[in-house]
C-alpha angles and dihedrals in degrees: 000000000000106000091218091063120081094187132023119181120185128184091336117180134168125197125194131193113219116233096019133099099220130047094253146309125326089255091056092048091050091048090053092050090049091052091051092047091057089064093213123179119278112286097021092108093051101073092099096051102050086095130038091221092104094051119108119227093259095049130088139169112247088184129019130194097332116185131177144124129208132190132226110282095027115138107204127192117204113203137175142117122290110288095024093119103261098129093042090054092050091049091054092047088049090051091238092117127035117228119239090229141343128059139272121196116192126186112203142006118318125214118184140184108192104147137014106285096011109180095004125126105222096214093053126080125253089254093053092048092052090057094044091052090049091052091050088054090052097255124143123235091253090053091052089046089061093053099037100090090045090051094050093045090051094048096046095219097121095133094050102040091112094044121100109260090232085077093053121107116241088256093053091048092052092047093052093039092054093043090054094046094047100043103044094080102255119180088211125033119196118191126178124199093283089112086079086077091064125077123259094263092054092047090056089048090053093047091053091049093049090049091052090049091052090049089061091058098262122140122240131194113194131184121194140145088215103098093188090055091048092051091048096052109026134068098182132038148191123208115205126195123177091338098311130105104238097171137015133169134071114015091237092055092045095049092045089053091047092053092050093048091048090052093051095047097050123096095190110123097195102261142094121202126193116204121246091248095052127087108176090173093058089213124137094209103057140016123202108228114166140004123185141164129204143151114271110262094023123113093206127079112231132170091206108080122189111239094236096049130092111236138189139208116213122198118193120195138166120235118209099179123074117235094008117153120215130193106207115196133179128200118202114211134187122231091272091058095253114146110239100180143343134210143165144196094258106150101194143341118247127205096229140086093282110092090222142357115238125170112252111241133213128236110285147071119319137184125206117195131195119191123206125197124244123233090042111087123057122238111281146091122301140173139203126226120197129217124182123180133167123240086279097077091210093057102088122185098173121018120184098333110170102226105165146023120199141166133221112213134197122253131201089244093058092044089057092049098043102033093241135308119351126204117242142052098276126059111177130149111277129196114220127180138169126204138172111253101180 
């Protein structure tokens, strides 16, 4: 093995049998062990999986012919849709699951956090689990002693360190689990998307810790559906689709390819229609009828908005009460659920007791439109939540109903203007200048 590489994966494949606990029969397991014991060259055990002809109806390949190498200090983001094989790959790298065939060579100690409470015994206390995890990683008690206070401070579970972890919330388990994995000197750190359980402050704390680990020459594998987080942390990436690697390289190239593939595979046309007989709101005053999104000037609804185009969201609803007044508000959220901005159809403020002045409307169908400017938001996935209240602000008809998902995509025009992908939520044209002042 090249000493500069921390991980080498060659011709890796994993087969599952649906409806069974194990991978296969005892005979199949023994055959796999025999193939490994022969120490053949990479690829020699794959001759029988190049075709799916030998697969039974209840079998499928979660991973197929995976190959990659990464050096010490590489921070790798693994992306792909649900079911693409990300978690299976991490379980194999963490030695939790055995591959069906192929080979994985790992240089150094591996610490992983794949699920809430990974590696924890529920009946033991947080303190006891820290020492057990240290022992699993080959550390002595004195070595764990030196790290213990730092681990507990990072996790923030001081008051519960002697409480059985089965009584921990999911957030507490993740905090302690990450603290243990990150502080017990692993050469390779593997983290699945469990960080989404923690709050934003803890996520930022984890990102800083992983960056400091990478700066010391350690290798990190990170899975997340938060593309902004992936861009912020990772330099390299792997895109999985149906068990195959379809793109690997710089994280920017991988994420760009992922967004394009995601756009091509979708069938969503950017609108939601409620039937005339349905009333999901169960409210006698108003019925939600139609929500759609499209680029301004286009006749076609489309959930994929080009980054340089103005776009609008239209909400159609039916009013059943004469002279009612409705405040319609939309909240725009990023893919992590963070609210980026809010707005409403408030026409004007009035200096009187009424909190706002809205025109009373007659019985009938109405459409409220909100227009958003192009060249403002960065490429990524977003959603819209809807709020509708009457002139009595406490009388809510719709409160935080997620009505629409959409995606802003890069264009060649914007790439030329902005020199490629920028990190962050906003992406508007900036004016920079430099001058001599003395």
